[in-house]
ZALUMFI-221346 format. One record per residue: residue number from 1; y, x, z of N, C-alpha, C in turn. Coordinates in nm, 2 decimals, always signed. Each point is the difference from the previous one (the first is absolute). Example, Ala and Ser with C-alpha at 12.3 -4.5 7.8 and 13.67 -1.06 7.14 Angstrom:
NODE  1  -0.57  +1.32  +0.78  +0.12  -0.09  +0.00  +0.12  +0.09  +0.00;
NODE  2  +0.11  -0.04  -0.07  +0.11  +0.09  +0.00  +0.11  -0.08  +0.08;
END
This chain:
NODE  1  +2.21  -0.24  +0.27  +0.07  -0.11  +0.07  +0.01  -0.10  -0.10;
NODE  2  -0.01  -0.12  +0.03  +0.01  -0.12  -0.08  +0.14  -0.05  -0.04;
NODE  3  +0.03  -0.01  -0.12  +0.14  -0.08  -0.03  +0.04  -0.12  +0.07;
NODE  4  +0.11  +0.00  +0.05  +0.05  -0.14  +0.06  +0.03  -0.11  -0.08;
NODE  5  -0.05  -0.11  +0.00  +0.00  -0.10  -0.10  +0.13  -0.06  +0.02;
NODE  6  +0.06  -0.04  -0.12  +0.13  -0.07  +0.03  +0.01  -0.13  -0.03;
NODE  7  +0.03  -0.10  +0.10  -0.01  -0.14  -0.02  +0.12  -0.07  -0.07;
NODE  8  +0.01  -0.05  -0.11  +0.13  -0.06  -0.04  +0.00  -0.13  +0.06;
NODE  9  +0.13  -0.01  +0.06  +0.05  -0.12  +0.06  +0.08  -0.08  -0.11;
NODE  10  -0.03  -0.14  +0.00  +0.07  -0.08  -0.07  +0.14  -0.04  +0.10;
NODE  11  +0.09  -0.04  -0.08  +0.13  -0.03  +0.07  -0.01  -0.14  +0.04;
NODE  12  -0.01  +0.00  +0.11  -0.02  -0.15  +0.06  +0.11  -0.07  +0.02;
NODE  13  -0.01  -0.14  +0.00  +0.10  -0.08  -0.01  +0.03  -0.10  -0.10;
NODE  14  +0.12  -0.06  +0.02  +0.02  -0.10  -0.12  +0.07  +0.06  -0.11;
NODE  15  -0.05  -0.05  -0.12  +0.03  +0.01  -0.14  +0.13  -0.06  -0.02;
NODE  16  -0.02  -0.14  -0.01  +0.11  -0.11  -0.03  -0.02  -0.11  +0.11;
NODE  17  +0.12  -0.07  +0.02  +0.01  -0.12  +0.08  +0.06  -0.12  -0.09;
NODE  18  -0.07  -0.13  +0.02  +0.10  -0.10  -0.04  +0.07  -0.06  +0.09;
NODE  19  +0.12  +0.03  +0.03  +0.08  -0.04  +0.11  +0.03  -0.16  -0.03;
NODE  20  +0.03  -0.02  -0.14  +0.05  -0.13  -0.04  -0.10  -0.11  +0.05;
NODE  21  -0.13  +0.03  -0.01  -0.10  -0.09  +0.04  +0.02  -0.05  +0.14;
NODE  22  +0.02  +0.09  +0.11  +0.04  -0.03  +0.12  +0.11  -0.06  +0.02;
NODE  23  +0.10  -0.01  -0.07  +0.11  -0.08  +0.01  -0.02  -0.14  -0.07;
NODE  24  -0.06  -0.01  -0.10  +0.00  -0.12  -0.08  -0.14  -0.09  +0.06;
NODE  25  -0.07  +0.04  +0.08  -0.13  -0.07  +0.02  -0.06  +0.01  +0.16;
NODE  26  -0.04  -0.11  +0.04  -0.08  +0.03  +0.12  -0.12  +0.04  -0.04;
NODE  27  -0.03  +0.10  +0.07  -0.16  +0.08  +0.00  -0.09  -0.07  +0.09;
NODE  28  -0.10  -0.06  -0.06  -0.12  -0.08  +0.07  -0.11  +0.10  +0.04;
NODE  29  -0.06  +0.06  -0.10  -0.10  +0.13  +0.00  -0.01  +0.10  -0.07;
NODE  30  -0.04  +0.10  +0.04  +0.02  +0.14  -0.06  -0.16  +0.03  -0.04;
NODE  31  -0.01  +0.08  -0.12  -0.12  +0.05  -0.04  +0.02  +0.13  -0.05;
NODE  32  -0.10  +0.09  -0.01  +0.00  +0.15  -0.05  -0.07  -0.02  -0.12;
NODE  33  +0.04  +0.03  -0.13  -0.07  +0.03  -0.09  +0.01  +0.13  -0.10;
NODE  34  -0.10  +0.06  -0.06  -0.02  +0.11  -0.07  +0.07  -0.02  -0.12;
NODE  35  +0.06  +0.09  -0.07  +0.03  +0.01  -0.14  -0.05  +0.07  -0.09;
NODE  36  -0.03  -0.06  -0.11  -0.06  +0.06  -0.11  +0.12  +0.08  -0.09;
NODE  37  +0.01  +0.13  +0.00  +0.10  +0.09  -0.08  -0.07  +0.09  -0.08;
NODE  38  +0.08  +0.03  -0.08  -0.02  +0.11  -0.11  +0.03  +0.14  +0.06;
NODE  39  -0.02  +0.10  -0.05  +0.05  +0.14  +0.03  +0.13  +0.04  +0.03;
NODE  40  +0.08  -0.06  -0.09  +0.15  +0.03  -0.02  +0.07  -0.07  +0.10;
NODE  41  -0.06  -0.12  +0.03  +0.07  -0.08  +0.10  -0.04  +0.06  +0.16;
NODE  42  -0.10  +0.05  +0.02  +0.00  +0.06  +0.11  +0.10  +0.14  +0.02;
NODE  43  +0.00  +0.07  -0.10  +0.10  +0.11  +0.01  +0.15  -0.05  +0.03;
NODE  44  +0.04  -0.12  -0.07  +0.13  -0.06  +0.02  +0.03  -0.06  +0.13;
NODE  45  -0.12  -0.05  +0.07  -0.02  -0.04  +0.15  +0.05  +0.11  +0.09;
NODE  46  -0.07  +0.12  -0.04  +0.02  +0.10  +0.10  +0.14  +0.04  -0.01;
NODE  47  +0.07  -0.01  -0.09  +0.16  +0.01  -0.02  +0.07  -0.11  +0.05;
NODE  48  -0.08  -0.10  +0.04  +0.10  -0.10  +0.06  +0.06  -0.11  -0.11;
NODE  49  -0.06  +0.00  -0.11  +0.08  -0.07  -0.13  -0.05  -0.15  +0.00;
NODE  50  +0.00  -0.08  +0.08  -0.05  -0.14  +0.00  +0.10  -0.09  +0.04;
NODE  51  -0.02  -0.13  -0.07  +0.09  -0.11  +0.03  -0.07  -0.13  +0.03;
NODE  52  +0.03  -0.06  +0.11  -0.10  -0.12  +0.02  +0.11  -0.14  +0.01;
NODE  53  +0.10  +0.03  -0.02  +0.10  -0.12  +0.02  -0.03  -0.11  -0.09;
NODE  54  -0.01  -0.01  -0.11  -0.02  -0.12  -0.10  -0.16  -0.03  +0.00;
NODE  55  -0.09  +0.07  +0.08  -0.12  -0.01  -0.04  -0.07  -0.13  +0.07;
NODE  56  -0.11  -0.05  -0.06  -0.07  -0.11  +0.07  -0.15  +0.02  -0.02;
NODE  57  -0.07  -0.08  +0.04  -0.17  -0.01  -0.02  -0.04  -0.12  -0.04;
NODE  58  -0.08  +0.00  -0.13  -0.06  -0.10  -0.05  -0.15  +0.01  -0.01;
NODE  59  -0.08  -0.13  +0.00  -0.15  +0.01  +0.02  -0.04  -0.04  -0.15;
NODE  60  -0.08  +0.05  -0.06  -0.07  -0.02  -0.13  -0.14  +0.02  -0.01;
NODE  61  -0.08  -0.10  -0.02  -0.14  +0.04  +0.00  -0.06  +0.05  +0.12;
NODE  62  +0.04  -0.05  +0.10  -0.06  +0.04  +0.14  +0.04  +0.15  +0.02;
NODE  63  +0.11  +0.04  -0.04  +0.04  +0.16  +0.02  +0.16  -0.02  +0.02;
NODE  64  +0.05  +0.09  +0.08  +0.14  +0.00  +0.04  +0.08  +0.11  -0.07;
NODE  65  +0.10  -0.01  -0.06  +0.08  +0.09  -0.09  +0.13  +0.01  +0.08;
NODE  66  +0.06  +0.14  -0.02  +0.16  +0.01  +0.03  +0.07  +0.02  -0.12;
NODE  67  +0.12  -0.10  -0.01  +0.06  +0.01  -0.12  +0.14  +0.03  +0.04;
NODE  68  +0.07  +0.05  -0.08  +0.17  +0.05  +0.02  +0.00  +0.11  +0.09;
NODE  69  -0.09  +0.07  +0.05  +0.03  +0.12  +0.07  +0.02  +0.11  -0.09;
NODE  70  +0.10  +0.09  +0.04  +0.04  +0.11  -0.12  -0.04  +0.13  +0.08;
NODE  71  -0.08  +0.07  -0.10  -0.02  +0.14  +0.06  +0.06  +0.09  -0.12;
NODE  72  +0.12  +0.07  +0.03  +0.06  +0.07  -0.10  -0.07  +0.14  -0.01;
NODE  73  -0.04  +0.02  -0.15  -0.07  +0.11  -0.03  +0.07  +0.11  +0.01;
NODE  74  -0.08  +0.14  +0.05  +0.07  +0.13  +0.00  +0.05  +0.06  -0.13;
NODE  75  +0.09  +0.07  -0.01  +0.04  +0.08  -0.13  -0.11  +0.08  -0.05;
NODE  76  -0.09  +0.04  +0.10  -0.10  +0.10  -0.05  -0.15  -0.06  +0.01;
NODE  77  +0.03  -0.13  -0.05  -0.13  -0.07  -0.03  -0.08  +0.04  -0.11;
NODE  78  -0.13  -0.02  -0.02  -0.07  +0.04  -0.11  +0.04  -0.06  -0.15;
NODE  79  +0.01  +0.08  -0.09  +0.02  -0.03  -0.13  -0.07  -0.10  -0.07;
NODE  80  -0.14  +0.01  +0.05  -0.10  -0.10  -0.10  +0.01  -0.15  +0.08;
NODE  81  +0.07  -0.01  +0.12  +0.00  -0.11  +0.06  +0.13  -0.08  -0.01;
NODE  82  +0.00  -0.14  -0.04  +0.12  -0.08  -0.02  +0.02  -0.05  +0.11;
NODE  83  +0.09  +0.04  +0.11  +0.01  -0.08  +0.13  +0.08  -0.14  -0.02;
NODE  84  -0.04  -0.09  +0.08  +0.07  -0.13  +0.00  +0.04  -0.03  +0.14;
NODE  85  +0.12  +0.00  +0.02  +0.07  -0.01  +0.13  -0.05  -0.14  +0.08;
NODE  86  +0.00  -0.10  -0.08  -0.02  -0.14  +0.07  -0.13  -0.06  -0.03;
NODE  87  -0.12  +0.08  -0.04  -0.12  -0.06  -0.03  -0.05  -0.09  +0.11;
NODE  88  -0.10  -0.07  -0.03  -0.06  -0.08  +0.10  -0.13  +0.09  +0.06;
NODE  89  +0.00  +0.00  +0.15  -0.10  +0.08  +0.06  -0.09  -0.11  +0.08;
NODE  90  -0.12  +0.05  -0.01  -0.09  -0.08  +0.08  -0.01  +0.03  +0.15;
NODE  91  +0.00  -0.09  +0.10  -0.01  +0.02  +0.13  -0.16  -0.01  +0.04;
NODE  92  -0.03  +0.09  +0.09  -0.14  +0.01  +0.07  -0.02  -0.06  +0.12;
NODE  93  -0.06  -0.14  +0.00  -0.01  -0.08  +0.11  -0.13  -0.05  +0.00;
NODE  94  -0.08  -0.02  +0.10  -0.12  -0.06  +0.00  -0.02  -0.15  -0.03;
NODE  95  -0.11  -0.05  -0.03  +0.01  -0.15  -0.05  +0.07  -0.10  +0.12;
NODE  96  -0.04  +0.02  +0.11  +0.03  -0.10  +0.10  +0.16  +0.01  +0.01;
NODE  97  +0.06  +0.14  -0.01  +0.17  +0.01  +0.01  +0.02  -0.08  -0.12;
NODE  98  -0.04  +0.02  -0.11  +0.07  -0.07  -0.11  -0.03  -0.16  +0.00;
NODE  99  -0.10  -0.03  +0.05  -0.03  -0.15  +0.00  +0.09  -0.08  +0.10;
NODE  100  +0.05  +0.09  +0.12  +0.09  -0.03  +0.09  +0.13  -0.03  -0.05;
NODE  101  +0.04  +0.11  -0.05  +0.14  +0.01  -0.08  +0.00  -0.10  -0.11;
NODE  102  -0.08  -0.03  -0.08  -0.01  -0.08  -0.12  +0.02  -0.15  +0.08;
NODE  103  -0.08  -0.03  +0.10  +0.01  -0.13  +0.03  +0.14  -0.05  +0.08;
NODE  104  +0.07  +0.12  +0.06  +0.11  -0.06  +0.06  +0.13  +0.01  -0.09;
NODE  105  -0.04  +0.08  -0.12  +0.12  -0.01  -0.11  -0.01  -0.12  -0.08;
NODE  106  -0.14  -0.05  -0.01  -0.01  -0.13  -0.10  +0.03  -0.12  +0.09;
NODE  107  -0.05  -0.01  +0.14  +0.01  -0.14  +0.07  +0.10  +0.00  +0.08;
NODE  108  +0.03  +0.11  +0.07  +0.13  -0.04  +0.11  +0.13  +0.05  -0.04;
NODE  109  +0.02  +0.02  -0.13  +0.13  +0.03  -0.02  +0.04  +0.16  +0.04;
NODE  110  -0.07  +0.09  +0.03  +0.04  +0.13  +0.02  +0.00  +0.08  -0.12;
NODE  111  +0.10  +0.13  +0.01  +0.01  +0.08  -0.11  -0.07  +0.13  +0.05;
NODE  112  -0.05  +0.09  -0.09  -0.04  +0.14  +0.03  +0.08  +0.10  -0.03;
NODE  113  +0.06  +0.10  +0.06  +0.07  +0.10  -0.05  -0.04  +0.12  +0.09;
NODE  114  +0.04  +0.11  -0.06  -0.01  +0.14  +0.04  +0.11  +0.05  +0.12;
NODE  115  -0.05  +0.02  +0.09  +0.11  +0.06  +0.10  +0.04  +0.16  +0.01;
NODE  116  -0.12  +0.08  -0.02  +0.02  +0.14  +0.02  -0.11  +0.06  -0.10;
NODE  117  +0.02  +0.12  -0.02  -0.09  +0.09  -0.07  +0.00  +0.15  +0.09;
NODE  118  -0.12  +0.01  +0.03  -0.01  +0.14  +0.09  -0.12  +0.06  -0.03;
NODE  119  -0.02  +0.13  +0.06  -0.11  +0.09  +0.00  -0.09  -0.02  +0.12;
NODE  120  -0.12  -0.02  -0.03  -0.13  -0.01  +0.11  -0.07  +0.12  -0.03;
NODE  121  +0.02  +0.11  +0.06  -0.07  +0.14  -0.05  +0.03  +0.00  -0.11;
NODE  122  -0.13  +0.05  -0.12  +0.06  +0.01  -0.11  +0.00  -0.13  -0.12;
NODE  123  +0.00  -0.14  +0.06  +0.00  -0.08  -0.06  +0.15  -0.09  +0.01;
NODE  124  +0.02  -0.07  -0.11  +0.12  -0.07  +0.01  -0.02  -0.15  +0.02;
NODE  125  +0.06  -0.06  +0.10  -0.04  -0.13  +0.04  +0.13  -0.09  +0.01;
NODE  126  -0.03  -0.13  -0.03  +0.13  -0.10  -0.01  -0.01  -0.08  +0.09;
NODE  127  +0.10  -0.04  +0.08  -0.01  -0.11  +0.11  +0.04  -0.11  -0.08;
NODE  128  -0.05  -0.10  +0.02  +0.02  -0.14  -0.10  +0.00  -0.10  +0.13;
NODE  129  +0.08  -0.11  -0.03  +0.03  -0.10  +0.09  -0.01  -0.14  -0.06;
NODE  130  -0.06  -0.10  +0.07  +0.03  -0.14  -0.02  +0.14  -0.03  +0.05;
NODE  131  +0.08  -0.06  -0.08  +0.13  -0.03  +0.05  +0.04  -0.14  -0.04;
NODE  132  +0.10  -0.05  +0.08  +0.09  -0.13  -0.04  +0.13  +0.04  -0.02;
NODE  133  +0.07  -0.08  -0.09  +0.13  +0.04  -0.03  +0.10  -0.05  +0.10;
NODE  134  +0.11  +0.07  +0.03  +0.10  -0.04  +0.11  +0.11  -0.10  -0.09;
NODE  135  +0.06  -0.07  +0.08  +0.13  -0.05  -0.04  +0.11  +0.06  +0.04;
NODE  136  +0.11  -0.03  -0.05  +0.12  +0.07  +0.03  +0.05  +0.00  +0.15;
NODE  137  -0.04  -0.12  +0.06  +0.06  +0.01  +0.15  -0.12  +0.09  +0.08;
NODE  138  -0.14  +0.02  -0.06  -0.10  +0.07  +0.08  +0.07  +0.15  -0.03;
NODE  139  +0.03  +0.03  -0.10  +0.05  +0.14  -0.02  +0.12  +0.06  +0.08;
NODE  140  +0.09  -0.12  +0.02  +0.11  +0.03  +0.09  -0.03  +0.00  +0.14;
NODE  141  -0.10  -0.08  +0.04  -0.06  +0.00  +0.13  -0.06  +0.16  +0.07;
NODE  142  -0.08  +0.03  -0.13  -0.07  +0.13  +0.00  +0.10  +0.12  +0.04;
NODE  143  +0.11  +0.00  -0.11  +0.11  +0.10  +0.01  +0.08  -0.02  +0.15;
NODE  144  +0.02  -0.09  +0.04  +0.06  -0.03  +0.13  -0.07  +0.05  +0.12;
NODE  145  -0.14  -0.03  +0.00  -0.08  +0.05  +0.11  -0.01  +0.15  -0.01;
NODE  146  +0.00  +0.05  -0.13  -0.03  +0.17  +0.01  +0.14  +0.06  +0.02;
NODE  147  +0.12  -0.06  -0.01  +0.13  +0.03  +0.04  -0.01  +0.01  +0.15;
NODE  148  -0.04  -0.12  +0.06  -0.01  +0.00  +0.16  -0.08  +0.12  +0.04;
NODE  149  -0.12  +0.01  -0.06  -0.10  +0.09  +0.06  +0.07  +0.14  +0.01;
NODE  150  +0.10  +0.03  -0.11  +0.04  +0.15  -0.02  +0.08  +0.00  +0.12;
NODE  151  +0.12  -0.09  +0.00  +0.10  -0.01  +0.09  -0.07  +0.01  +0.14;
NODE  152  -0.08  -0.07  +0.04  -0.08  +0.00  +0.14  -0.05  +0.14  +0.02;
NODE  153  -0.06  +0.07  -0.10  -0.06  +0.14  +0.01  +0.12  +0.08  +0.04;
NODE  154  +0.10  +0.00  -0.06  +0.13  +0.10  +0.03  +0.04  -0.03  +0.15;
NODE  155  +0.02  -0.13  +0.04  +0.07  -0.04  +0.11  -0.10  +0.07  +0.12;
NODE  156  -0.15  +0.00  -0.03  -0.09  +0.04  +0.12  +0.00  +0.16  +0.01;
NODE  157  +0.03  +0.06  -0.11  -0.01  +0.14  -0.02  +0.12  +0.07  +0.04;
NODE  158  +0.11  -0.07  +0.06  +0.12  +0.08  +0.02  -0.01  +0.02  +0.13;
END
C-alpha cells in the first residue's frame, strides 16, 4: 500500500494592514506586488510580526522599493544572520506597472503607499495603491459616513 502524501497548507490571509493609509488618503488605484524577502523575514511573517503603518514606496533606477516596513525578527533566528527590522525591500512589479506608478507619482501628484501584506499560496504579496491626501474636512466626512452606515445597519437588523 502506498503512503498518503501530506500536503502542507500555508496559513491563508492577511499578515498586516495599513489602516492609517485608508484614513489619511483617497485610494485611486490598487496594484499587487511581490516582495523580495530573506529567509528569517518569511519566518517572522508566518508569526505575523510585520508593521506597515509608517511605510511608503519609493522609485529608484526604474525599480520600486518598500521603505519603513518593520519585520520584527524572531528570537530563534539564526546566529550567523544579523537581522535588520526596517531594511529596504525590493518590490516585484512588471515594467508596465512601474511605469504607470512612476508617471502618476511624478506628474499627477499622487503618492504610493502599501495597504496590506498577505499570503497568496506560498508567496508573500503586498497590495499597494496610488493615493491622494485627504484634508481634515474630508476625514471628518468619511468618519461621518462610516458612522451613518453603521447606525443604519443596526436599525435595519432589529
